[in-house]
N, C-alpha and C positions, 0 to 999 in steps of 0.2 A: 505493500500499499505506500502511495506517495507519503512522504515525511509531512508535508502542510497538511494534508487531508487527514491522516492520522493524528496530529497535534490538535487539529480543529475539532475532531469527533472526541477526542478524549477529554478536552476542555468543556465541551457540551454534556458530555454524560458524567462527567465528575462535579458538574454543578449543581447544587442544591435546589431542587425544583418539586417538592411534593404538591399535589392539588391544592389549589388555593393558596400556595406559597411560593409564587412563581418569580418573586421580584428579583433573585439572583440571576436566574436565567434569562429574564428580561433584560437586564443590564448587558449581559453577554452578548445577546442578540442585537439589542440597539447599537452597542458599540461596534460590531462588526459591519451592520447595515451601514452606519454613518462613515465608516471606514471606507468602505465601497461606493461611498456617496449614491446609496440608494434611497430613494425616499420612503418613508414609511409613516404609518400613522396608528395609534391604538384607539380601539373601540371602547364603548362604555363597559364592555366586559372585560377589558385588559388585553383583548386579543391584538397581535401585532399585525397590521394589515400592510403588504407591500404590493404595488403594481409595477409591472415592467411592460413595457412597450417591446412588441414581438418584431420581427424583421419583415412580416408579410402582414400588411394592414388589412388584408382581405381574408386572413385565417380566422379561424372561430377562436375565442378566448379559452385558455387553458387554465383551470384553477387547481392549485395545489395547496392542501392542508397538512398540518402536523400539529400534535400534542407537544406543549413545553413540559408537561409534568410527567 
């Protein structure tokens, strides 16, 4: 596995993030998104929402979801 990918995965997996207490993982994710200059927002439930433009404006949208806890 690539060193950078492995390092990032280890950081995410080792970050304290039980259900309802995702503040620490939120900070890790927010820092990474900011470093990547990737705009994001948090909704009322605390979910982080990221929208990325695709290469093909005519393509159907793609939605990817993941749990933080």
